[in-house]
N, CA, C and O atoms as a CHARMM CRD file, in Angstrom:
* protein
*
  316
    1    1 MET  N     50.13500 -62.74900  93.43200 PROA 1      0.00000
    2    1 MET  CA    49.25100 -63.99500  92.84000 PROA 1      0.00000
    3    1 MET  C     49.52300 -65.01900  94.03400 PROA 1      0.00000
    4    1 MET  O     50.71800 -65.25100  94.21600 PROA 1      0.00000
    5    2 ALA  N     48.93800 -65.44600  94.58500 PROA 2      0.00000
    6    2 ALA  CA    49.33100 -66.66500  95.89100 PROA 2      0.00000
    7    2 ALA  C     49.16700 -68.13800  94.89500 PROA 2      0.00000
    8    2 ALA  O     48.48500 -68.19700  93.87200 PROA 2      0.00000
    9    3 ALA  N     49.89600 -69.16400  95.43100 PROA 3      0.00000
   10    3 ALA  CA    49.57000 -70.48300  94.99300 PROA 3      0.00000
   11    3 ALA  C     48.42500 -70.75500  95.56100 PROA 3      0.00000
   12    3 ALA  O     48.16800 -70.47300  96.73200 PROA 3      0.00000
   13    4 LYS  N     47.36800 -71.53500  94.48200 PROA 4      0.00000
   14    4 LYS  CA    46.13900 -72.30000  95.05900 PROA 4      0.00000
   15    4 LYS  C     46.14000 -73.36000  95.57700 PROA 4      0.00000
   16    4 LYS  O     46.64700 -74.28600  94.94300 PROA 4      0.00000
   17    5 SER  N     45.62800 -73.59600  96.78900 PROA 5      0.00000
   18    5 SER  CA    45.55800 -75.18700  97.20400 PROA 5      0.00000
   19    5 SER  C     43.85500 -75.89500  96.84500 PROA 5      0.00000
   20    5 SER  O     42.77900 -75.34800  97.08600 PROA 5      0.00000
   21    6 SER  N     44.04100 -76.97000  96.34200 PROA 6      0.00000
   22    6 SER  CA    43.22200 -77.68600  96.15200 PROA 6      0.00000
   23    6 SER  C     42.00200 -77.96300  97.57600 PROA 6      0.00000
   24    6 SER  O     40.84400 -78.37900  97.54600 PROA 6      0.00000
   25    7 SER  N     42.75500 -77.58500  98.57300 PROA 7      0.00000
   26    7 SER  CA    41.97000 -77.43500 100.04900 PROA 7      0.00000
   27    7 SER  C     41.38900 -76.22200 100.33600 PROA 7      0.00000
   28    7 SER  O     40.45100 -76.16600 101.13000 PROA 7      0.00000
   29    8 ALA  N     41.92000 -75.03400  99.67400 PROA 8      0.00000
   30    8 ALA  CA    41.43400 -73.99100  99.90900 PROA 8      0.00000
   31    8 ALA  C     39.89300 -73.66300  99.88000 PROA 8      0.00000
   32    8 ALA  O     39.25500 -74.10300  98.92300 PROA 8      0.00000
   33    9 ARG  N     39.24900 -72.94200 100.82800 PROA 9      0.00000
   34    9 ARG  CA    37.68500 -73.01100 100.83900 PROA 9      0.00000
   35    9 ARG  C     37.32600 -72.01700  99.52300 PROA 9      0.00000
   36    9 ARG  O     38.10900 -71.12500  99.19400 PROA 9      0.00000
   37   10 ARG  N     36.23000 -72.23000  98.89900 PROA 10     0.00000
   38   10 ARG  CA    36.00800 -71.89100  97.79100 PROA 10     0.00000
   39   10 ARG  C     34.56900 -71.13300  98.07200 PROA 10     0.00000
   40   10 ARG  O     33.84400 -71.74500  98.85700 PROA 10     0.00000
   41   11 ARG  N     34.07800 -69.97100  97.58400 PROA 11     0.00000
   42   11 ARG  CA    32.85200 -69.51300  97.92700 PROA 11     0.00000
   43   11 ARG  C     32.64300 -68.80700  96.53200 PROA 11     0.00000
   44   11 ARG  O     33.57600 -68.70200  95.73700 PROA 11     0.00000
   45   12 PHE  N     31.43000 -68.34600  96.28000 PROA 12     0.00000
   46   12 PHE  CA    31.08200 -67.53400  95.03000 PROA 12     0.00000
   47   12 PHE  C     30.70300 -66.10700  95.74500 PROA 12     0.00000
   48   12 PHE  O     30.13800 -66.07100  96.83800 PROA 12     0.00000
   49   13 VAL  N     31.03600 -65.06400  95.08900 PROA 13     0.00000
   50   13 VAL  CA    30.71600 -63.80800  95.06400 PROA 13     0.00000
   51   13 VAL  C     30.31500 -62.97900  93.62900 PROA 13     0.00000
   52   13 VAL  O     30.72200 -63.24900  92.49900 PROA 13     0.00000
   53   14 ILE  N     29.42600 -61.92900  94.01700 PROA 14     0.00000
   54   14 ILE  CA    28.92600 -61.28300  92.94000 PROA 14     0.00000
   55   14 ILE  C     29.77100 -59.76500  92.86200 PROA 14     0.00000
   56   14 ILE  O     29.87900 -59.11300  93.90000 PROA 14     0.00000
   57   15 CYS  N     30.27200 -59.32600  91.75900 PROA 15     0.00000
   58   15 CYS  CA    31.24200 -57.94000  91.79900 PROA 15     0.00000
   59   15 CYS  C     29.84700 -56.85100  91.68600 PROA 15     0.00000
   60   15 CYS  O     28.95700 -56.84500  90.83600 PROA 15     0.00000
   61   16 VAL  N     30.01700 -56.07400  92.72800 PROA 16     0.00000
   62   16 VAL  CA    28.87300 -54.79300  92.72300 PROA 16     0.00000
   63   16 VAL  C     29.57400 -53.41300  92.45200 PROA 16     0.00000
   64   16 VAL  O     28.94500 -52.38100  92.21800 PROA 16     0.00000
   65   17 ARG  N     31.10200 -53.51400  92.51300 PROA 17     0.00000
   66   17 ARG  CA    31.32600 -52.38600  92.01000 PROA 17     0.00000
   67   17 ARG  C     32.92900 -52.66800  91.42900 PROA 17     0.00000
   68   17 ARG  O     33.63900 -53.57600  91.86300 PROA 17     0.00000
   69   18 ASN  N     33.29500 -51.80900  90.48200 PROA 18     0.00000
   70   18 ASN  CA    34.56000 -52.10500  89.70800 PROA 18     0.00000
   71   18 ASN  C     35.11200 -50.56200  89.66500 PROA 18     0.00000
   72   18 ASN  O     35.67500 -50.24100  88.61900 PROA 18     0.00000
   73   19 ASP  N     34.99000 -49.42500  90.85500 PROA 19     0.00000
   74   19 ASP  CA    35.60200 -48.55800  90.41900 PROA 19     0.00000
   75   19 ASP  C     37.18000 -48.63900  90.28000 PROA 19     0.00000
   76   19 ASP  O     37.61700 -49.27300  91.24000 PROA 19     0.00000
   77   20 GLY  N     37.88600 -48.34800  89.68400 PROA 20     0.00000
   78   20 GLY  CA    39.32600 -48.14300  89.36700 PROA 20     0.00000
   79   20 GLY  C     40.12700 -49.67800  88.55600 PROA 20     0.00000
   80   20 GLY  O     41.26900 -49.82800  88.12000 PROA 20     0.00000
   81   21 TYR  N     38.77900 -50.76600  88.62300 PROA 21     0.00000
   82   21 TYR  CA    39.48200 -52.02100  88.22200 PROA 21     0.00000
   83   21 TYR  C     38.28200 -52.49800  86.76000 PROA 21     0.00000
   84   21 TYR  O     37.89100 -53.65600  86.61100 PROA 21     0.00000
   85   22 GLU  N     37.92900 -51.50000  85.95900 PROA 22     0.00000
   86   22 GLU  CA    36.71300 -51.79200  85.02400 PROA 22     0.00000
   87   22 GLU  C     37.41200 -52.64800  84.12000 PROA 22     0.00000
   88   22 GLU  O     36.65100 -53.39700  83.50700 PROA 22     0.00000
   89   23 VAL  N     38.85500 -52.79400  83.79300 PROA 23     0.00000
   90   23 VAL  CA    39.36900 -53.86000  82.83700 PROA 23     0.00000
   91   23 VAL  C     39.26000 -55.23500  83.41400 PROA 23     0.00000
   92   23 VAL  O     38.74700 -56.17900  82.81300 PROA 23     0.00000
   93   24 SER  N     39.78600 -55.29600  84.65100 PROA 24     0.00000
   94   24 SER  CA    39.66200 -56.55900  85.36900 PROA 24     0.00000
   95   24 SER  C     38.28700 -57.05500  86.10200 PROA 24     0.00000
   96   24 SER  O     38.02000 -58.25600  86.07200 PROA 24     0.00000
   97   25 LEU  N     37.53600 -56.26200  86.66900 PROA 25     0.00000
   98   25 LEU  CA    36.17000 -56.84800  87.08100 PROA 25     0.00000
   99   25 LEU  C     34.90400 -56.29500  85.95400 PROA 25     0.00000
  100   25 LEU  O     34.86800 -55.30500  85.22200 PROA 25     0.00000
  101   26 GLU  N     34.19600 -57.09600  86.12100 PROA 26     0.00000
  102   26 GLU  CA    33.10900 -57.04700  85.23100 PROA 26     0.00000
  103   26 GLU  C     31.64000 -56.68700  86.43200 PROA 26     0.00000
  104   26 GLU  O     31.32700 -57.70000  87.05800 PROA 26     0.00000
  105   27 ARG  N     30.81400 -55.47300  86.76400 PROA 27     0.00000
  106   27 ARG  CA    30.08900 -55.75700  87.60200 PROA 27     0.00000
  107   27 ARG  C     28.75300 -56.69300  87.20700 PROA 27     0.00000
  108   27 ARG  O     28.39800 -56.97900  86.06400 PROA 27     0.00000
  109   28 ARG  N     28.04500 -57.13300  88.59200 PROA 28     0.00000
  110   28 ARG  CA    27.19500 -58.13300  88.10200 PROA 28     0.00000
  111   28 ARG  C     27.43000 -59.59100  87.86300 PROA 28     0.00000
  112   28 ARG  O     26.58500 -60.47900  87.74900 PROA 28     0.00000
  113   29 LYS  N     28.86100 -59.68300  87.80400 PROA 29     0.00000
  114   29 LYS  CA    29.31800 -60.99400  87.10900 PROA 29     0.00000
  115   29 LYS  C     29.83200 -61.79500  88.52000 PROA 29     0.00000
  116   29 LYS  O     30.42400 -61.20300  89.42300 PROA 29     0.00000
  117   30 ILE  N     29.55800 -62.99500  88.54500 PROA 30     0.00000
  118   30 ILE  CA    29.85000 -64.14900  89.38100 PROA 30     0.00000
  119   30 ILE  C     31.33500 -64.57400  89.41500 PROA 30     0.00000
  120   30 ILE  O     31.95000 -64.88500  88.39600 PROA 30     0.00000
  121   31 TYR  N     31.84600 -64.56800  90.59900 PROA 31     0.00000
  122   31 TYR  CA    33.17600 -65.05700  90.76000 PROA 31     0.00000
  123   31 TYR  C     33.59100 -66.00200  91.47900 PROA 31     0.00000
  124   31 TYR  O     32.68200 -66.34800  92.23400 PROA 31     0.00000
  125   32 VAL  N     34.70800 -66.72400  91.65700 PROA 32     0.00000
  126   32 VAL  CA    35.12300 -67.29200  92.73500 PROA 32     0.00000
  127   32 VAL  C     36.02400 -66.96400  93.65200 PROA 32     0.00000
  128   32 VAL  O     37.07800 -66.63300  93.10800 PROA 32     0.00000
  129   33 SER  N     36.06500 -66.91200  94.85800 PROA 33     0.00000
  130   33 SER  CA    36.80500 -66.49600  95.75300 PROA 33     0.00000
  131   33 SER  C     37.29000 -67.52000  96.65000 PROA 33     0.00000
  132   33 SER  O     36.54500 -68.28600  97.26100 PROA 33     0.00000
  133   34 ILE  N     38.62400 -67.52000  96.72200 PROA 34     0.00000
  134   34 ILE  CA    39.17000 -68.54500  97.88600 PROA 34     0.00000
  135   34 ILE  C     39.82000 -67.85200  99.10700 PROA 34     0.00000
  136   34 ILE  O     40.58400 -66.89000  99.02000 PROA 34     0.00000
  137   35 GLU  N     39.42800 -68.45200 100.25900 PROA 35     0.00000
  138   35 GLU  CA    39.77500 -67.92300 101.45000 PROA 35     0.00000
  139   35 GLU  C     40.98200 -67.74800 101.63100 PROA 35     0.00000
  140   35 GLU  O     41.77800 -68.63700 101.32800 PROA 35     0.00000
  141   36 ASP  N     41.41400 -66.49600 102.19600 PROA 36     0.00000
  142   36 ASP  CA    42.52400 -66.13500 102.56600 PROA 36     0.00000
  143   36 ASP  C     42.62300 -64.93900 103.66700 PROA 36     0.00000
  144   36 ASP  O     42.48800 -63.72300 103.53200 PROA 36     0.00000
  145   37 GLU  N     42.88700 -65.67600 104.71600 PROA 37     0.00000
  146   37 GLU  CA    42.89300 -64.96000 106.07100 PROA 37     0.00000
  147   37 GLU  C     43.74300 -63.33000 106.21200 PROA 37     0.00000
  148   37 GLU  O     43.39200 -62.25900 106.70700 PROA 37     0.00000
  149   38 GLU  N     44.94900 -63.77200 105.53800 PROA 38     0.00000
  150   38 GLU  CA    45.61200 -62.16600 105.41500 PROA 38     0.00000
  151   38 GLU  C     45.09500 -61.34800 104.79900 PROA 38     0.00000
  152   38 GLU  O     45.14900 -60.15900 105.11400 PROA 38     0.00000
  153   39 ALA  N     44.36100 -61.87500 103.59500 PROA 39     0.00000
  154   39 ALA  CA    43.88400 -60.49000 102.70400 PROA 39     0.00000
  155   39 ALA  C     42.69200 -60.22400 103.24500 PROA 39     0.00000
  156   39 ALA  O     42.36600 -59.07800 102.93500 PROA 39     0.00000
  157   40 LYS  N     41.86300 -60.76900 103.93300 PROA 40     0.00000
  158   40 LYS  CA    40.67000 -60.31200 104.89000 PROA 40     0.00000
  159   40 LYS  C     41.14000 -59.54100 106.06400 PROA 40     0.00000
  160   40 LYS  O     40.49700 -58.61900 106.56600 PROA 40     0.00000
  161   41 ALA  N     42.19200 -59.92600 106.44000 PROA 41     0.00000
  162   41 ALA  CA    42.84700 -58.98400 107.78200 PROA 41     0.00000
  163   41 ALA  C     43.10300 -57.46600 107.22500 PROA 41     0.00000
  164   41 ALA  O     43.29100 -56.54300 108.01700 PROA 41     0.00000
  165   42 HSD  N     43.09900 -57.27500 105.83100 PROA 42     0.00000
  166   42 HSD  CA    43.50400 -56.30300 105.41700 PROA 42     0.00000
  167   42 HSD  C     42.38200 -55.66800 104.57700 PROA 42     0.00000
  168   42 HSD  O     42.56300 -54.58600 104.01900 PROA 42     0.00000
  169   43 LYS  N     41.15000 -56.38400 104.48300 PROA 43     0.00000
  170   43 LYS  CA    40.00000 -55.81100 104.19000 PROA 43     0.00000
  171   43 LYS  C     39.97800 -56.19300 102.49300 PROA 43     0.00000
  172   43 LYS  O     39.30400 -55.42400 101.80800 PROA 43     0.00000
  173   44 LEU  N     40.42400 -56.92400 102.03500 PROA 44     0.00000
  174   44 LEU  CA    40.63000 -57.72500 100.38900 PROA 44     0.00000
  175   44 LEU  C     40.33800 -58.93100 100.52100 PROA 44     0.00000
  176   44 LEU  O     40.39700 -59.56500 101.57400 PROA 44     0.00000
  177   45 ILE  N     39.95200 -59.39500  99.30700 PROA 45     0.00000
  178   45 ILE  CA    39.28600 -60.72600  98.75500 PROA 45     0.00000
  179   45 ILE  C     40.11100 -61.21100  97.76800 PROA 45     0.00000
  180   45 ILE  O     40.71500 -60.43500  97.02600 PROA 45     0.00000
  181   46 ARG  N     40.22000 -62.56400  97.66100 PROA 46     0.00000
  182   46 ARG  CA    41.13400 -63.29300  96.88900 PROA 46     0.00000
  183   46 ARG  C     40.40400 -63.92000  95.63600 PROA 46     0.00000
  184   46 ARG  O     39.91400 -65.03800  95.79300 PROA 46     0.00000
  185   47 VAL  N     40.28100 -63.26900  94.33600 PROA 47     0.00000
  186   47 VAL  CA    39.23500 -63.49600  93.36000 PROA 47     0.00000
  187   47 VAL  C     39.87100 -64.28000  92.46100 PROA 47     0.00000
  188   47 VAL  O     41.07800 -64.08800  92.31300 PROA 47     0.00000
  189   48 VAL  N     39.23100 -65.27900  91.70700 PROA 48     0.00000
  190   48 VAL  CA    39.86100 -66.16900  90.81400 PROA 48     0.00000
  191   48 VAL  C     39.28000 -65.50600  89.29600 PROA 48     0.00000
  192   48 VAL  O     38.07300 -65.28100  89.22200 PROA 48     0.00000
  193   49 ASP  N     39.98400 -65.26600  88.34600 PROA 49     0.00000
  194   49 ASP  CA    39.47900 -64.81000  87.00800 PROA 49     0.00000
  195   49 ASP  C     39.22500 -66.10200  85.90300 PROA 49     0.00000
  196   49 ASP  O     39.13000 -67.30500  86.14700 PROA 49     0.00000
  197   50 GLU  N     39.16200 -65.44700  84.72200 PROA 50     0.00000
  198   50 GLU  CA    38.97100 -66.40000  83.67600 PROA 50     0.00000
  199   50 GLU  C     40.09500 -67.26500  83.17900 PROA 50     0.00000
  200   50 GLU  O     40.01400 -68.35000  82.60300 PROA 50     0.00000
  201   51 SER  N     41.11800 -66.59800  83.50100 PROA 51     0.00000
  202   51 SER  CA    42.55300 -67.58400  83.10800 PROA 51     0.00000
  203   51 SER  C     42.92800 -68.31000  84.57400 PROA 51     0.00000
  204   51 SER  O     44.11100 -68.48900  84.86700 PROA 51     0.00000
  205   52 ASP  N     42.02200 -68.65000  85.32700 PROA 52     0.00000
  206   52 ASP  CA    42.42300 -69.21400  86.68500 PROA 52     0.00000
  207   52 ASP  C     43.41300 -68.80700  87.40400 PROA 52     0.00000
  208   52 ASP  O     43.80200 -69.60300  88.25900 PROA 52     0.00000
  209   53 ASP  N     43.92600 -67.84500  87.32500 PROA 53     0.00000
  210   53 ASP  CA    44.70000 -66.53700  88.18100 PROA 53     0.00000
  211   53 ASP  C     43.81500 -66.15300  89.17200 PROA 53     0.00000
  212   53 ASP  O     42.60200 -66.11200  88.96400 PROA 53     0.00000
  213   54 ASP  N     44.51500 -65.75900  90.64300 PROA 54     0.00000
  214   54 ASP  CA    43.77800 -65.36600  91.39700 PROA 54     0.00000
  215   54 ASP  C     44.46600 -64.00900  92.10500 PROA 54     0.00000
  216   54 ASP  O     45.62200 -64.09900  92.51800 PROA 54     0.00000
  217   55 TYR  N     43.75200 -62.79600  92.23000 PROA 55     0.00000
  218   55 TYR  CA    44.27400 -61.82900  92.54200 PROA 55     0.00000
  219   55 TYR  C     43.21400 -60.98000  93.47700 PROA 55     0.00000
  220   55 TYR  O     41.99100 -61.11600  93.49900 PROA 55     0.00000
  221   56 LEU  N     44.13000 -59.94600  94.34300 PROA 56     0.00000
  222   56 LEU  CA    43.18100 -59.39500  95.42800 PROA 56     0.00000
  223   56 LEU  C     42.79900 -57.91400  95.33000 PROA 56     0.00000
  224   56 LEU  O     43.47100 -56.94600  94.97200 PROA 56     0.00000
  225   57 PHE  N     41.53200 -58.01000  95.75000 PROA 57     0.00000
  226   57 PHE  CA    40.64600 -56.48500  95.28300 PROA 57     0.00000
  227   57 PHE  C     39.84800 -56.18400  96.74800 PROA 57     0.00000
  228   57 PHE  O     39.67800 -57.07300  97.58300 PROA 57     0.00000
  229   58 PRO  N     39.41800 -54.88100  96.91600 PROA 58     0.00000
  230   58 PRO  CA    38.72800 -54.46700  98.14300 PROA 58     0.00000
  231   58 PRO  C     37.62600 -55.58000  97.96900 PROA 58     0.00000
  232   58 PRO  O     37.01200 -55.87600  96.94400 PROA 58     0.00000
  233   59 GLU  N     37.55500 -55.99800  98.94500 PROA 59     0.00000
  234   59 GLU  CA    36.20000 -56.63900  99.36100 PROA 59     0.00000
  235   59 GLU  C     34.92200 -56.02200  99.24300 PROA 59     0.00000
  236   59 GLU  O     33.91400 -56.63800  98.89700 PROA 59     0.00000
  237   60 LYS  N     34.96000 -54.56500  99.58500 PROA 60     0.00000
  238   60 LYS  CA    33.89100 -53.56400  99.47500 PROA 60     0.00000
  239   60 LYS  C     33.30900 -53.60500  97.99200 PROA 60     0.00000
  240   60 LYS  O     32.37700 -52.87900  97.64600 PROA 60     0.00000
  241   61 MET  N     33.94100 -54.52400  97.13700 PROA 61     0.00000
  242   61 MET  CA    33.47100 -54.59700  95.71900 PROA 61     0.00000
  243   61 MET  C     32.76600 -55.49200  95.29800 PROA 61     0.00000
  244   61 MET  O     32.40300 -55.52600  94.12200 PROA 61     0.00000
  245   62 PHE  N     32.34700 -56.63800  96.43000 PROA 62     0.00000
  246   62 PHE  CA    31.70700 -58.07500  96.03900 PROA 62     0.00000
  247   62 PHE  C     30.67700 -58.12700  97.33100 PROA 62     0.00000
  248   62 PHE  O     30.72300 -57.44900  98.35800 PROA 62     0.00000
  249   63 ILE  N     29.84200 -59.03300  96.99000 PROA 63     0.00000
  250   63 ILE  CA    29.15200 -59.40500  98.09400 PROA 63     0.00000
  251   63 ILE  C     29.09700 -61.11500  97.86500 PROA 63     0.00000
  252   63 ILE  O     29.05800 -61.63100  96.74800 PROA 63     0.00000
  253   64 PRO  N     29.10100 -61.74100  98.92400 PROA 64     0.00000
  254   64 PRO  CA    29.10000 -62.94500  98.88800 PROA 64     0.00000
  255   64 PRO  C     27.38200 -63.63200  98.86600 PROA 64     0.00000
  256   64 PRO  O     26.41500 -63.34600  99.57300 PROA 64     0.00000
  257   65 ILE  N     27.53700 -64.66700  97.69100 PROA 65     0.00000
  258   65 ILE  CA    26.22700 -65.36500  97.35800 PROA 65     0.00000
  259   65 ILE  C     26.46600 -66.87700  97.71100 PROA 65     0.00000
  260   65 ILE  O     27.58900 -67.38200  97.71500 PROA 65     0.00000
  261   66 ASP  N     25.29800 -67.56000  98.01000 PROA 66     0.00000
  262   66 ASP  CA    25.02800 -68.85200  98.06800 PROA 66     0.00000
  263   66 ASP  C     24.25000 -69.50700  96.91200 PROA 66     0.00000
  264   66 ASP  O     23.10200 -69.08700  96.76200 PROA 66     0.00000
  265   67 LEU  N     24.66300 -70.42800  96.10300 PROA 67     0.00000
  266   67 LEU  CA    24.02000 -70.88200  94.85000 PROA 67     0.00000
  267   67 LEU  C     23.63800 -72.45500  95.21600 PROA 67     0.00000
  268   67 LEU  O     24.49100 -73.18600  95.71800 PROA 67     0.00000
  269   68 PRO  N     22.34100 -72.90900  94.93800 PROA 68     0.00000
  270   68 PRO  CA    22.03100 -74.05700  94.90500 PROA 68     0.00000
  271   68 PRO  C     23.01900 -75.15900  94.46000 PROA 68     0.00000
  272   68 PRO  O     23.74200 -74.73500  93.55800 PROA 68     0.00000
  273   69 GLN  N     23.28400 -76.46000  94.81100 PROA 69     0.00000
  274   69 GLN  CA    24.50100 -77.18300  94.34300 PROA 69     0.00000
  275   69 GLN  C     24.30000 -77.62800  93.02600 PROA 69     0.00000
  276   69 GLN  O     25.28500 -78.13500  92.49000 PROA 69     0.00000
  277   70 PRO  N     23.00500 -77.54500  92.21700 PROA 70     0.00000
  278   70 PRO  CA    23.35500 -78.01700  90.91900 PROA 70     0.00000
  279   70 PRO  C     24.00500 -76.76900  90.31900 PROA 70     0.00000
  280   70 PRO  O     24.96600 -76.98400  89.58100 PROA 70     0.00000
  281   71 ILE  N     23.67600 -75.63800  90.49400 PROA 71     0.00000
  282   71 ILE  CA    24.09500 -74.29700  89.81800 PROA 71     0.00000
  283   71 ILE  C     25.33200 -74.16000  90.14100 PROA 71     0.00000
  284   71 ILE  O     26.11200 -74.09500  89.19000 PROA 71     0.00000
  285   72 ARG  N     25.91900 -74.07100  91.55300 PROA 72     0.00000
  286   72 ARG  CA    27.33800 -74.26600  91.94500 PROA 72     0.00000
  287   72 ARG  C     28.00000 -75.28400  91.30000 PROA 72     0.00000
  288   72 ARG  O     29.16100 -74.96400  91.04800 PROA 72     0.00000
  289   73 ARG  N     27.66500 -76.51600  90.89800 PROA 73     0.00000
  290   73 ARG  CA    28.38000 -77.34800  90.27900 PROA 73     0.00000
  291   73 ARG  C     28.58400 -77.17600  88.92000 PROA 73     0.00000
  292   73 ARG  O     29.60200 -77.65500  88.42100 PROA 73     0.00000
  293   74 ALA  N     27.57900 -76.41600  88.05800 PROA 74     0.00000
  294   74 ALA  CA    27.63000 -76.19200  86.72700 PROA 74     0.00000
  295   74 ALA  C     28.60600 -74.97500  86.63300 PROA 74     0.00000
  296   74 ALA  O     29.39000 -74.90100  85.68600 PROA 74     0.00000
  297   75 VAL  N     28.56000 -73.94400  87.68800 PROA 75     0.00000
  298   75 VAL  CA    29.33700 -72.69700  87.52900 PROA 75     0.00000
  299   75 VAL  C     30.98900 -73.30000  87.53400 PROA 75     0.00000
  300   75 VAL  O     31.81500 -72.98100  86.67900 PROA 75     0.00000
  301   76 LEU  N     31.26300 -74.25300  88.71300 PROA 76     0.00000
  302   76 LEU  CA    32.64200 -74.76600  88.82000 PROA 76     0.00000
  303   76 LEU  C     33.33600 -75.22100  87.64800 PROA 76     0.00000
  304   76 LEU  O     34.51400 -74.99300  87.37200 PROA 76     0.00000
  305   77 THR  N     32.15100 -76.16700  86.69800 PROA 77     0.00000
  306   77 THR  CA    32.69200 -77.08300  85.71700 PROA 77     0.00000
  307   77 THR  C     32.78200 -76.31400  84.42200 PROA 77     0.00000
  308   77 THR  O     33.51000 -76.72700  83.52000 PROA 77     0.00000
  309   78 ALA  N     31.96400 -75.05100  84.27700 PROA 78     0.00000
  310   78 ALA  CA    32.14900 -74.49100  83.01200 PROA 78     0.00000
  311   78 ALA  C     33.60900 -74.44900  82.70800 PROA 78     0.00000
  312   78 ALA  O     34.51900 -74.62500  83.51800 PROA 78     0.00000
  313   79 ALA  N     33.71500 -74.18700  81.40700 PROA 79     0.00000
  314   79 ALA  CA    34.85100 -74.09200  80.70400 PROA 79     0.00000
  315   79 ALA  C     34.72300 -72.78200  79.78900 PROA 79     0.00000
  316   79 ALA  O     35.64300 -72.46200  79.03700 PROA 79     0.00000
């Protein structure tokens, strides 16, 4: 797990596969992803879970999505 920086670019992704990670990932769930160039070079994506920890998963398990600003704000502030 890498230390998160408040300046790290965050985006939303939706989980489309969870093969081998059934306990950790829920299909069709929206996750926050943190930009990580080193992980990307290895075809991995850094995803934040409910405990606010981040983990690496194969990027093929996710699809990036764009959310309208009001929904984006609501998802980021949801507790």
